[in-house]
DRENPA-3360 file (N, C-alpha, C; in nm, 2 decimals, always signed):
BEGIN
1 = MENKKIAT = +5.36/-0.56/-1.54/+5.20/-0.56/-1.58/+5.21/-0.54/-1.75 ~ +5.28/-0.46/-1.83/+5.31/-0.51/-1.96/+5.24/-0.68/-1.97 ~ +5.39/-0.76/-1.92/+5.35/-0.90/-1.98/+5.18/-0.95/-1.96 ~ +5.13/-0.93/-1.84/+5.02/-0.94/-1.86/+4.89/-0.91/-1.94 ~ +4.94/-0.79/-1.98/+4.82/-0.74/-2.07/+4.86/-0.80/-2.19 ~ +5.00/-0.87/-2.26/+5.07/-0.88/-2.34/+5.00/-1.08/-2.34 ~ +4.98/-1.12/-2.22/+4.95/-1.23/-2.21/+4.77/-1.28/-2.20 ~ +4.70/-1.16/-2.19/+4.61/-1.17/-2.22/+4.50/-1.13/-2.33;
9 = SQNPAAKE = +4.60/-1.04/-2.43/+4.53/-0.99/-2.58/+4.59/-1.13/-2.63 ~ +4.70/-1.19/-2.60/+4.72/-1.38/-2.65/+4.63/-1.45/-2.68 ~ +4.55/-1.43/-2.48/+4.43/-1.55/-2.46/+4.33/-1.52/-2.46 ~ +4.21/-1.57/-2.61/+4.15/-1.56/-2.63/+3.99/-1.53/-2.53 ~ +4.09/-1.68/-2.51/+3.92/-1.68/-2.34/+3.99/-1.55/-2.27 ~ +4.08/-1.51/-2.19/+4.09/-1.37/-2.17/+3.99/-1.30/-2.20 ~ +4.01/-1.28/-2.30/+4.03/-1.15/-2.45/+3.83/-1.20/-2.43 ~ +3.75/-1.23/-2.42/+3.63/-1.25/-2.42/+3.51/-1.24/-2.34;
17 = EQVSKSIL = +3.62/-1.30/-2.17/+3.55/-1.30/-2.09/+3.57/-1.09/-2.05 ~ +3.70/-1.07/-2.07/+3.66/-0.97/-2.00/+3.61/-0.90/-2.11 ~ +3.52/-0.90/-2.23/+3.44/-0.84/-2.30/+3.28/-0.82/-2.30 ~ +3.29/-0.96/-2.18/+3.18/-1.02/-2.16/+3.09/-0.94/-2.04 ~ +3.25/-0.91/-1.97/+3.20/-0.84/-1.84/+3.18/-0.71/-1.83 ~ +3.21/-0.68/-1.95/+3.19/-0.53/-1.98/+3.08/-0.50/-2.04 ~ +2.97/-0.57/-2.10/+2.88/-0.60/-2.21/+2.76/-0.65/-2.04 ~ +2.83/-0.74/-1.97/+2.76/-0.75/-1.87/+2.68/-0.60/-1.72;
25 = WKRRGIDD = +2.74/-0.54/-1.75/+2.73/-0.39/-1.66/+2.64/-0.26/-1.76 ~ +2.71/-0.30/-1.89/+2.58/-0.20/-1.99/+2.48/-0.27/-2.04 ~ +2.42/-0.37/-1.97/+2.33/-0.43/-2.01/+2.21/-0.42/-1.91 ~ +2.12/-0.34/-2.01/+1.97/-0.26/-1.95/+1.84/-0.32/-2.03 ~ +1.75/-0.39/-1.93/+1.65/-0.42/-2.01/+1.51/-0.46/-1.90 ~ +1.37/-0.55/-1.94/+1.29/-0.52/-1.91/+1.23/-0.59/-1.77 ~ +1.36/-0.69/-1.73/+1.39/-0.73/-1.64/+1.43/-0.69/-1.49 ~ +1.58/-0.58/-1.56/+1.56/-0.50/-1.45/+1.42/-0.45/-1.38;
33 = VYFQRETV = +1.36/-0.38/-1.48/+1.24/-0.32/-1.38/+1.11/-0.40/-1.32 ~ +1.10/-0.60/-1.38/+1.04/-0.64/-1.32/+1.11/-0.68/-1.22 ~ +1.23/-0.65/-1.20/+1.36/-0.77/-1.08/+1.36/-0.62/-0.91 ~ +1.27/-0.47/-1.03/+1.24/-0.40/-0.91/+1.15/-0.34/-0.84 ~ +1.05/-0.42/-0.96/+0.93/-0.40/-0.94/+0.90/-0.50/-0.76 ~ +0.94/-0.63/-0.80/+0.97/-0.71/-0.71/+1.00/-0.68/-0.61 ~ +1.10/-0.58/-0.60/+1.12/-0.53/-0.54/+1.12/-0.48/-0.41 ~ +1.01/-0.40/-0.47/+0.92/-0.27/-0.38/+0.83/-0.34/-0.33;
41 = VNFLSILG = +0.72/-0.47/-0.41/+0.63/-0.52/-0.32/+0.72/-0.56/-0.24 ~ +0.82/-0.65/-0.22/+0.85/-0.75/-0.13/+0.88/-0.59/+0.02 ~ +0.95/-0.53/-0.02/+1.02/-0.42/+0.05/+0.83/-0.42/+0.20 ~ +0.74/-0.30/+0.04/+0.64/-0.31/+0.15/+0.54/-0.38/+0.19 ~ +0.58/-0.51/+0.11/+0.52/-0.62/+0.19/+0.60/-0.67/+0.39 ~ +0.69/-0.64/+0.36/+0.78/-0.62/+0.52/+0.70/-0.50/+0.59 ~ +0.65/-0.43/+0.59/+0.60/-0.29/+0.64/+0.52/-0.38/+0.66 ~ +0.43/-0.44/+0.59/+0.28/-0.49/+0.62/+0.26/-0.57/+0.75;
49 = GVAVGALL = +0.43/-0.70/+0.70/+0.39/-0.77/+0.82/+0.45/-0.68/+0.98 ~ +0.54/-0.58/+0.98/+0.54/-0.48/+1.13/+0.43/-0.48/+1.13 ~ +0.35/-0.39/+1.02/+0.21/-0.40/+1.09/+0.13/-0.52/+1.09 ~ +0.16/-0.54/+1.09/+0.05/-0.76/+1.18/+0.14/-0.73/+1.32 ~ +0.29/-0.75/+1.33/+0.33/-0.74/+1.45/+0.29/-0.63/+1.53 ~ +0.29/-0.52/+1.49/+0.24/-0.40/+1.61/+0.14/-0.46/+1.62 ~ -0.01/-0.48/+1.54/-0.10/-0.53/+1.61/-0.10/-0.59/+1.68 ~ -0.05/-0.69/+1.63/-0.07/-0.82/+1.78/-0.01/-0.81/+1.90;
57 = TQFFPMIE = +0.06/-0.67/+1.89/+0.12/-0.61/+2.05/+0.02/-0.58/+2.13 ~ -0.11/-0.54/+2.03/-0.20/-0.47/+2.12/-0.31/-0.58/+2.16 ~ -0.27/-0.69/+2.11/-0.41/-0.84/+2.13/-0.42/-0.79/+2.29 ~ -0.32/-0.81/+2.36/-0.35/-0.88/+2.47/-0.40/-0.73/+2.59 ~ -0.34/-0.60/+2.57/-0.43/-0.47/+2.56/-0.57/-0.49/+2.61 ~ -0.59/-0.54/+2.44/-0.70/-0.47/+2.40/-0.82/-0.58/+2.47 ~ -0.74/-0.74/+2.46/-0.86/-0.81/+2.56/-0.85/-0.75/+2.74 ~ -0.79/-0.68/+2.79/-0.77/-0.62/+2.89/-0.90/-0.49/+2.87;
65 = QVRDSRWQ = -0.93/-0.48/+2.76/-0.99/-0.37/+2.75/-1.14/-0.37/+2.75 ~ -1.17/-0.52/+2.69/-1.23/-0.62/+2.64/-1.34/-0.63/+2.77 ~ -1.19/-0.70/+2.84/-1.28/-0.71/+3.04/-1.34/-0.63/+3.04 ~ -1.30/-0.52/+3.05/-1.33/-0.34/+3.15/-1.43/-0.31/+3.07 ~ -1.52/-0.38/+2.96/-1.65/-0.33/+2.90/-1.59/-0.27/+2.75 ~ -1.51/-0.29/+2.72/-1.49/-0.19/+2.62/-1.48/-0.29/+2.51 ~ -1.58/-0.37/+2.52/-1.61/-0.47/+2.36/-1.57/-0.40/+2.22 ~ -1.65/-0.28/+2.20/-1.60/-0.19/+2.09/-1.40/-0.19/+2.02;
73 = LLLFFAAS = -1.40/-0.20/+2.08/-1.27/-0.23/+2.06/-1.21/-0.30/+1.96 ~ -1.27/-0.47/+1.94/-1.29/-0.55/+1.84/-1.30/-0.49/+1.70 ~ -1.38/-0.45/+1.68/-1.45/-0.32/+1.62/-1.29/-0.26/+1.51 ~ -1.19/-0.19/+1.57/-1.09/-0.12/+1.55/-1.03/-0.22/+1.51 ~ -1.00/-0.32/+1.58/-0.92/-0.46/+1.56/-0.98/-0.49/+1.38 ~ -1.07/-0.56/+1.43/-1.08/-0.64/+1.30/-1.12/-0.53/+1.14 ~ -1.14/-0.40/+1.17/-1.12/-0.32/+1.04/-0.95/-0.28/+0.98 ~ -0.89/-0.29/+1.15/-0.72/-0.31/+1.07/-0.68/-0.41/+1.02;
81 = IFIQINGW = -0.74/-0.50/+1.02/-0.69/-0.65/+0.93/-0.72/-0.62/+0.86 ~ -0.89/-0.54/+0.79/-0.95/-0.57/+0.63/-0.81/-0.47/+0.57 ~ -0.79/-0.39/+0.63/-0.71/-0.22/+0.57/-0.58/-0.32/+0.55 ~ -0.50/-0.38/+0.65/-0.40/-0.44/+0.61/-0.39/-0.51/+0.46 ~ -0.52/-0.57/+0.43/-0.52/-0.71/+0.34/-0.60/-0.63/+0.24 ~ -0.62/-0.54/+0.23/-0.67/-0.45/+0.15/-0.50/-0.34/+0.09 ~ -0.45/-0.32/+0.17/-0.33/-0.23/+0.12/-0.26/-0.31/+0.04 ~ -0.21/-0.44/+0.11/-0.18/-0.57/+0.03/-0.21/-0.53/-0.14;
89 = IQTSWGAL = -0.31/-0.60/-0.13/-0.34/-0.65/-0.29/-0.37/-0.54/-0.37 ~ -0.38/-0.46/-0.27/-0.38/-0.23/-0.39/-0.18/-0.29/-0.46 ~ -0.17/-0.27/-0.38/-0.02/-0.30/-0.41/+0.06/-0.37/-0.47 ~ +0.02/-0.51/-0.48/+0.05/-0.62/-0.57/+0.03/-0.55/-0.69 ~ -0.09/-0.60/-0.69/-0.17/-0.54/-0.80/-0.09/-0.45/-0.91 ~ -0.13/-0.33/-0.83/-0.02/-0.23/-0.94/+0.10/-0.23/-0.98 ~ +0.17/-0.25/-0.86/+0.30/-0.27/-0.94/+0.36/-0.43/-1.02 ~ +0.24/-0.51/-0.99/+0.34/-0.62/-1.05/+0.20/-0.63/-1.23;
97 = VLKWPISI = +0.10/-0.61/-1.18/-0.01/-0.66/-1.29/-0.02/-0.56/-1.39 ~ -0.05/-0.38/-1.30/-0.07/-0.29/-1.40/+0.02/-0.18/-1.44 ~ +0.16/-0.25/-1.34/+0.28/-0.17/-1.39/+0.29/-0.08/-1.37 ~ +0.26/+0.01/-1.29/+0.33/+0.09/-1.25/+0.43/+0.16/-1.20 ~ +0.49/+0.26/-1.26/+0.55/+0.33/-1.27/+0.66/+0.35/-1.12 ~ +0.75/+0.34/-1.13/+0.85/+0.31/-1.09/+0.99/+0.50/-1.05 ~ +0.92/+0.55/-0.91/+0.99/+0.64/-0.94/+0.97/+0.75/-0.81 ~ +1.01/+0.80/-0.76/+1.02/+0.84/-0.57/+0.89/+0.99/-0.57;
105 = PLLIPQFM = +0.87/+1.03/-0.62/+0.71/+1.07/-0.61/+0.60/+0.97/-0.58 ~ +0.62/+0.85/-0.65/+0.52/+0.75/-0.61/+0.52/+0.68/-0.55 ~ +0.70/+0.60/-0.46/+0.69/+0.55/-0.37/+0.68/+0.59/-0.26 ~ +0.69/+0.71/-0.23/+0.71/+0.81/-0.09/+0.57/+0.76/-0.04 ~ +0.44/+0.85/-0.10/+0.29/+0.80/-0.06/+0.32/+0.67/-0.05 ~ +0.35/+0.56/-0.10/+0.31/+0.43/-0.07/+0.43/+0.41/+0.03 ~ +0.57/+0.45/+0.06/+0.59/+0.39/+0.17/+0.56/+0.50/+0.30 ~ +0.44/+0.61/+0.28/+0.43/+0.67/+0.40/+0.27/+0.58/+0.42;
113 = GSFTTCIM = +0.19/+0.56/+0.35/+0.10/+0.50/+0.40/+0.11/+0.33/+0.44 ~ +0.19/+0.26/+0.42/+0.23/+0.17/+0.49/+0.32/+0.17/+0.62 ~ +0.42/+0.30/+0.60/+0.42/+0.35/+0.76/+0.30/+0.38/+0.87 ~ +0.18/+0.47/+0.81/+0.10/+0.44/+0.91/+0.02/+0.37/+0.93 ~ -0.01/+0.28/+0.85/-0.08/+0.20/+0.87/-0.02/+0.03/+1.01 ~ +0.09/+0.09/+1.05/+0.17/+0.04/+1.19/+0.20/+0.14/+1.26 ~ +0.16/+0.25/+1.25/+0.08/+0.33/+1.40/-0.03/+0.30/+1.40 ~ -0.15/+0.28/+1.31/-0.32/+0.23/+1.33/-0.27/+0.14/+1.41;
121 = CLLVTVPS = -0.18/+0.05/+1.36/-0.21/-0.11/+1.44/-0.20/-0.05/+1.59 ~ -0.10/-0.01/+1.59/-0.04/+0.05/+1.78/-0.14/+0.11/+1.85 ~ -0.23/+0.20/+1.80/-0.34/+0.29/+1.85/-0.43/+0.19/+1.86 ~ -0.47/+0.11/+1.82/-0.66/+0.04/+1.81/-0.75/+0.05/+1.92 ~ -0.63/+0.03/+2.06/-0.68/+0.08/+2.16/-0.74/+0.22/+2.19 ~ -0.68/+0.31/+2.12/-0.72/+0.43/+2.11/-0.77/+0.50/+1.97 ~ -0.90/+0.49/+1.99/-1.03/+0.51/+1.90/-0.98/+0.65/+1.86 ~ -0.93/+0.78/+1.88/-0.91/+0.87/+1.85/-0.78/+0.88/+1.72;
129 = GWMASVGT = -0.67/+0.81/+1.82/-0.57/+0.81/+1.79/-0.59/+0.77/+1.59 ~ -0.61/+0.62/+1.63/-0.64/+0.52/+1.51/-0.77/+0.56/+1.38 ~ -0.85/+0.64/+1.39/-0.92/+0.71/+1.39/-0.81/+0.83/+1.22 ~ -0.72/+0.91/+1.33/-0.61/+1.00/+1.31/-0.53/+0.92/+1.19 ~ -0.45/+0.83/+1.24/-0.39/+0.77/+1.15/-0.43/+0.68/+1.03 ~ -0.55/+0.61/+1.02/-0.64/+0.59/+0.90/-0.66/+0.67/+0.85 ~ -0.70/+0.82/+0.90/-0.77/+0.98/+0.74/-0.60/+1.02/+0.69 ~ -0.44/+0.99/+0.76/-0.34/+1.02/+0.75/-0.32/+0.86/+0.56;
137 = FLMFGVLH = -0.36/+0.74/+0.61/-0.35/+0.64/+0.55/-0.38/+0.72/+0.40 ~ -0.53/+0.68/+0.45/-0.63/+0.73/+0.31/-0.56/+0.90/+0.24 ~ -0.55/+0.99/+0.33/-0.44/+1.10/+0.22/-0.30/+1.03/+0.16 ~ -0.21/+0.92/+0.15/-0.19/+0.87/+0.11/-0.21/+0.86/-0.01 ~ -0.31/+0.81/+0.00/-0.38/+0.67/-0.13/-0.39/+0.76/-0.24 ~ -0.46/+0.89/-0.15/-0.52/+0.96/-0.29/-0.41/+1.01/-0.33 ~ -0.34/+1.12/-0.26/-0.19/+1.15/-0.30/-0.15/+1.05/-0.40 ~ -0.10/+0.93/-0.38/-0.09/+0.83/-0.50/-0.15/+0.85/-0.59;
145 = ELLLMKTG = -0.23/+0.78/-0.61/-0.37/+0.79/-0.70/-0.34/+0.91/-0.82 ~ -0.36/+1.02/-0.77/-0.34/+1.20/-0.84/-0.23/+1.18/-0.89 ~ -0.11/+1.11/-0.84/+0.02/+1.09/-0.91/+0.03/+1.02/-1.02 ~ -0.04/+0.84/-1.00/-0.05/+0.80/-1.14/-0.12/+0.87/-1.25 ~ -0.27/+0.92/-1.18/-0.33/+1.00/-1.29/-0.19/+1.10/-1.34 ~ -0.15/+1.24/-1.27/-0.03/+1.28/-1.38/+0.07/+1.25/-1.46 ~ +0.09/+1.11/-1.43/+0.20/+1.02/-1.47/+0.13/+0.99/-1.62 ~ +0.01/+1.00/-1.63/-0.10/+0.92/-1.76/-0.12/+0.76/-1.78;
153 = AWDIYPQK = -0.10/+0.74/-1.64/-0.11/+0.58/-1.61/-0.23/+0.51/-1.61 ~ -0.37/+0.62/-1.61/-0.45/+0.71/-1.62/-0.53/+0.62/-1.77 ~ -0.48/+0.71/-1.86/-0.44/+0.73/-2.04/-0.50/+0.59/-2.09 ~ -0.50/+0.45/-2.07/-0.44/+0.33/-2.15/-0.65/+0.31/-2.08 ~ -0.69/+0.34/-2.04/-0.86/+0.32/-1.98/-0.91/+0.36/-2.09 ~ -1.04/+0.37/-2.15/-1.15/+0.40/-2.22/-1.25/+0.50/-2.02 ~ -1.27/+0.60/-2.14/-1.32/+0.73/-2.03/-1.40/+0.69/-1.97 ~ -1.47/+0.62/-1.95/-1.63/+0.49/-1.85/-1.46/+0.46/-1.75;
161 = RVKTYKTN = -1.42/+0.43/-1.78/-1.31/+0.33/-1.67/-1.25/+0.49/-1.58 ~ -1.20/+0.56/-1.63/-1.10/+0.69/-1.60/-1.22/+0.75/-1.51 ~ -1.37/+0.77/-1.55/-1.47/+0.84/-1.46/-1.53/+0.77/-1.36 ~ -1.50/+0.65/-1.34/-1.54/+0.55/-1.20/-1.43/+0.55/-1.13 ~ -1.32/+0.58/-1.29/-1.20/+0.61/-1.12/-1.15/+0.77/-1.02 ~ -1.24/+0.84/-1.11/-1.28/+0.95/-1.04/-1.36/+0.96/-0.93 ~ -1.47/+0.89/-0.98/-1.56/+0.88/-0.83/-1.52/+0.79/-0.76 ~ -1.41/+0.66/-0.73/-1.40/+0.61/-0.62/-1.26/+0.64/-0.55;
169 = LLFFLSMM = -1.26/+0.77/-0.66/-1.12/+0.87/-0.59/-1.22/+1.02/-0.50 ~ -1.25/+0.98/-0.54/-1.37/+1.10/-0.44/-1.48/+1.06/-0.30 ~ -1.49/+0.88/-0.33/-1.50/+0.79/-0.22/-1.41/+0.81/-0.09 ~ -1.26/+0.80/-0.10/-1.20/+0.78/-0.06/-1.17/+0.90/+0.00 ~ -1.17/+1.02/-0.08/-1.09/+1.14/-0.06/-1.23/+1.16/+0.08 ~ -1.37/+1.17/+0.05/-1.47/+1.18/+0.13/-1.48/+1.09/+0.31 ~ -1.43/+0.98/+0.26/-1.37/+0.87/+0.33/-1.22/+0.88/+0.43 ~ -1.14/+1.00/+0.35/-1.07/+1.04/+0.49/-1.06/+1.17/+0.56;
177 = ILTFLASA = -1.23/+1.28/+0.48/-1.24/+1.38/+0.59/-1.34/+1.35/+0.70 ~ -1.41/+1.19/+0.70/-1.48/+1.12/+0.74/-1.36/+1.13/+0.90 ~ -1.33/+1.04/+0.84/-1.20/+1.02/+0.97/-1.10/+1.12/+1.05 ~ -1.12/+1.21/+0.98/-1.03/+1.32/+1.02/-1.15/+1.37/+1.13 ~ -1.23/+1.40/+1.10/-1.35/+1.43/+1.15/-1.41/+1.35/+1.28 ~ -1.42/+1.18/+1.21/-1.46/+1.11/+1.38/-1.34/+1.16/+1.47 ~ -1.20/+1.18/+1.41/-1.02/+1.11/+1.58/-1.12/+1.31/+1.58 ~ -1.12/+1.42/+1.54/-1.13/+1.46/+1.66/-1.28/+1.45/+1.75;
185 = HLYFYPSK = -1.40/+1.43/+1.67/-1.50/+1.40/+1.74/-1.48/+1.31/+1.86 ~ -1.40/+1.19/+1.86/-1.38/+1.06/+1.96/-1.28/+1.15/+2.01 ~ -1.19/+1.28/+2.00/-1.09/+1.31/+2.10/-1.14/+1.40/+2.19 ~ -1.24/+1.47/+2.17/-1.33/+1.57/+2.25/-1.44/+1.51/+2.34 ~ -1.49/+1.43/+2.26/-1.65/+1.33/+2.34/-1.62/+1.21/+2.35 ~ -1.49/+1.14/+2.37/-1.47/+1.01/+2.39/-1.60/+0.97/+2.54 ~ -1.71/+0.85/+2.47/-1.79/+0.75/+2.55/-1.80/+0.65/+2.49 ~ -1.86/+0.53/+2.52/-1.85/+0.41/+2.47/-1.99/+0.42/+2.35;
193 = INETIWGA = -2.05/+0.49/+2.35/-2.16/+0.47/+2.22/-2.08/+0.58/+2.10 ~ -2.01/+0.64/+2.11/-1.94/+0.70/+1.98/-1.84/+0.66/+1.96 ~ -1.74/+0.58/+2.05/-1.64/+0.43/+2.00/-1.71/+0.35/+1.92 ~ -1.86/+0.28/+1.96/-1.93/+0.21/+1.90/-1.97/+0.23/+1.78 ~ -2.03/+0.38/+1.75/-2.10/+0.41/+1.65/-1.95/+0.46/+1.51 ~ -1.87/+0.47/+1.52/-1.77/+0.54/+1.44/-1.68/+0.36/+1.42 ~ -1.63/+0.29/+1.51/-1.55/+0.16/+1.56/-1.73/+0.11/+1.40 ~ -1.77/+0.08/+1.44/-1.92/-0.01/+1.33/-1.89/+0.05/+1.17;
201 = IALLGSIA = -1.89/+0.21/+1.22/-1.84/+0.23/+1.05/-1.70/+0.23/+1.00 ~ -1.66/+0.22/+1.08/-1.48/+0.20/+0.99/-1.46/+0.05/+0.99 ~ -1.53/+0.00/+1.05/-1.58/-0.20/+1.02/-1.63/-0.17/+0.90 ~ -1.74/-0.14/+0.85/-1.81/-0.10/+0.73/-1.75/-0.03/+0.62 ~ -1.67/+0.04/+0.64/-1.62/+0.09/+0.54/-1.49/+0.07/+0.50 ~ -1.46/-0.03/+0.56/-1.32/-0.15/+0.57/-1.33/-0.26/+0.49 ~ -1.44/-0.30/+0.51/-1.54/-0.41/+0.38/-1.55/-0.34/+0.27 ~ -1.63/-0.21/+0.26/-1.68/-0.16/+0.18/-1.56/-0.11/+0.05;
209 = ALVLQHQV = -1.42/-0.11/+0.13/-1.31/-0.07/+0.01/-1.25/-0.19/+0.00 ~ -1.26/-0.29/+0.10/-1.20/-0.44/-0.02/-1.30/-0.49/-0.09 ~ -1.42/-0.47/-0.14/-1.53/-0.51/-0.20/-1.51/-0.40/-0.32 ~ -1.47/-0.31/-0.33/-1.46/-0.23/-0.43/-1.33/-0.23/-0.48 ~ -1.25/-0.27/-0.44/-1.13/-0.31/-0.49/-1.15/-0.45/-0.55 ~ -1.18/-0.56/-0.50/-1.24/-0.66/-0.57/-1.31/-0.61/-0.70 ~ -1.36/-0.55/-0.73/-1.51/-0.49/-0.79/-1.36/-0.45/-0.91 ~ -1.34/-0.37/-0.89/-1.26/-0.30/-1.00/-1.13/-0.42/-1.04;
217 = MKQEKMEL = -1.06/-0.47/-0.96/-0.98/-0.64/-1.05/-1.04/-0.64/-1.12 ~ -1.20/-0.69/-1.11/-1.20/-0.83/-1.19/-1.27/-0.70/-1.33 ~ -1.32/-0.56/-1.31/-1.36/-0.51/-1.45/-1.16/-0.50/-1.51 ~ -1.10/-0.47/-1.44/-0.95/-0.45/-1.55/-0.94/-0.57/-1.56 ~ -0.95/-0.72/-1.52/-0.87/-0.81/-1.58/-0.95/-0.81/-1.73 ~ -1.05/-0.77/-1.71/-1.18/-0.80/-1.85/-1.12/-0.69/-1.92 ~ -1.11/-0.57/-1.89/-1.08/-0.47/-1.97/-0.90/-0.46/-2.05 ~ -0.81/-0.52/-1.94/-0.71/-0.56/-2.03/-0.62/-0.71/-2.05;
225 = GIP = -0.73/-0.75/-2.05/-0.74/-0.87/-2.05/-0.60/-0.98/-1.98 ~ -0.65/-0.95/-1.92/-0.57/-1.02/-1.80/-0.58/-1.20/-1.74 ~ -0.55/-1.27/-1.75/-0.60/-1.41/-1.70/-0.58/-1.45/-1.54;
% end
């Protein structure tokens, strides 16, 4: 053992390699943060893929329901697709472009929101359960935004933009309350007409949320100089 230490000390290449390894484990930089952001997006994207798979498992049962004149379920199916698209865009844009802070309190609502969309897709043939899961998804989304605001992520924006964000937050909070009320209504008063009305509202709401996200991204590109 002693001879090995002497050989290492006398061999400059071996000594340099040992120092290099020591520096490697101590080195930390912005690349580590970028890698972690990409990992978070990949992980949540996988959950999104699981949700799409769950939605596909309900495709043939839904077709059977449509043959039994429950065509209104197609409204919930389409809304599920738009919600999935919007959720993935928000996660990717926020984590990679807006550089959301990486912390456990912020990641838990993101994970739970993605997990809830998996349940939502499994309940596409049960409108009351579908509405409840969407309301839970919106609840975690609102919680995530409130935590972002608390961390100071909104401080880089002008007051006019912050005011718009707060208005959007109230919109999603209202949608959350509405979906929970819709879930209770459909559970206690299930009917084709009620499912059609709430299905149409859900589809229009999911499209409106996607359009709103597009407008916000366009504005943020201009204000932050993003190409």
